[in-house]
N, C-alpha and C positions, 0 to 999 in steps of 0.2 A: 600486503600492502598490495591493493584490489589494484587488477589491470586499469589507468587510468583511459586508455583508449576506448574498452571497454565502458568505462560509465560514459565516458564522453559520447560512447555510439548510443546508449539508453536515454542520451539527457537531451542528444536532435533529435532521436526518434519519440521522445515521450514531449516534443519545445519544450521541456523545462528550461527553467530562469531561478533566478537564486538571489530578485531582487530585494523583494520585504519575509516577514515569515511568513504570510500561506502562500507565493513562493516556493519556500522551507518543507515549509508541513505536505506539502502537495509530495515535490521531492520525494519527502521521506516513503512517501504512504508508496509513492507507485513504483519505488523500487525494491518494494517492501511486496510488493508484489507478486513485481514480476519474477522477483525470486524462487518465488512458490512456484513457479512455475518452470522454474529447473535449470534457469537465467543463474546460476551460483558467483554471484559477485564476491561472498567474503562477507558476507553485511550482515554484524547480527548484532539482532535489537535487545534493549530493555522497554522496560515498560515508561512512562511518560507522561503526560497530564493529556498530549493529544497524541495520542498513543502508541505504539512503538517506535523505537528512535533509538538513532545508534550514531555515537561522537564523530568514528571514524569516516562514517558519510554524511557529516556533516563537514568534515574539515575537507574531504577527497573533491567535495563536489563547489570549493571553493576556486581550491584549486585548476579544477577544471572550466573553470568560468574566468577565474584570473588567468588561464592560458589557451582560451579559445578553444578547450577540444573538444566541447560539441557541436563547434561547426566542421571541424573534420574529419571524426569518424562516421561511418555508420553500421548499422548491424550485417550483419549477415541472415539469408533469406531464414535460418534454423532460430536464429535470436531475432526475429522480425515474426518470424511465429507466434512465440514466445507473447512478447509485446500486443501483440494484437489482443491475448488474449482479458490482459490490460484494459488496455480497452474495450472491449467490448461490456468490461465491467462499470467504469466511466463512462460510455454514453445508454446505464440503465439506471444514468441518479433522478433520482425524483425529482420532481418541481418545487417539493419542500426544499430543496436542502441545493448547492453548487458543487461544483467535482471536487472541489479539498474536504468540504465537510462529509462528503459521499466516499470517497477514499480514504478521510479517517475510520468512518463508522466498518467498510472494509476490516480492513484496520489493523483495525484495534480486537473486531468479534473474535475474528480468526487469531489472535495471538492472547486475546483470553479463553477461548474457549481451548489449547490444543499445546500453549506456550508458559505459558506464566506462571500456571500454578505446576508446570513442570510434570502434567499429566494430561488428556482428555476430558474434560468438562464437559458433562448438560449442556444444553441451548440455554436449558434457563435459567443454568445455575451467570452462565457468560450473559443474558440476558438481564438480569439482575446487577450482578458488577457493573455494566455498560450503562444501566439508568442510573443504579449513584451517584460515578464518577463524573457521568457524561449525558448529564438531565436532557440537555439540548437534544442528541444525537437519543435516546429512550424511547422513547414513544415504541407504541406495540406494531404502530402502520409500520414502520421507517425499518423496527427491528425485521420483519418478515419479508421485508421491501428487498432487505439486505443480505441475510437468509437463503435467500429463493436466490439472489444476484449471486452467490456464490456456492450454493448449486448448482447454476445453470453452467456454470465453466468448471464444473469437477474438483473442487474443492472444499464443498462438504456433500454426503451421500444421505438420502434415506430419513432427510429432519422430519421430528414427527415437533410440532408445535401445539 
């Protein structure tokens, strides 16, 4: 089981909420991404209709919010540096998307390319799968912006479009 204080600190840092479905999607993607930057909270994800999803994280977030742990803890300076990488991604949200769908797109592309198929696949294949499964997020322009954002924070390297 994850240290709920660490999850509470992340919830505090990212101002996560648990009020509705979109809040929970945002939380899932923010935690997925912060783990990619080295803050291993122990959550493992599977593919879901809205991208990477972790049932244990959903359950733990309920506990965090029910017990007010999101207001009680803060990240260390090392944790804040890792969280800033996710904030930098959020800051790149294109005008045509809200931040929930932007994080969904980023996390989905990373998961498709590196995890879902058990190996790293080509960018073009990940784009094709995403466009088929999430047509609202699969435009060429959005995909290019998303890959560029992932590359800008070091999650992807030397991409060829």
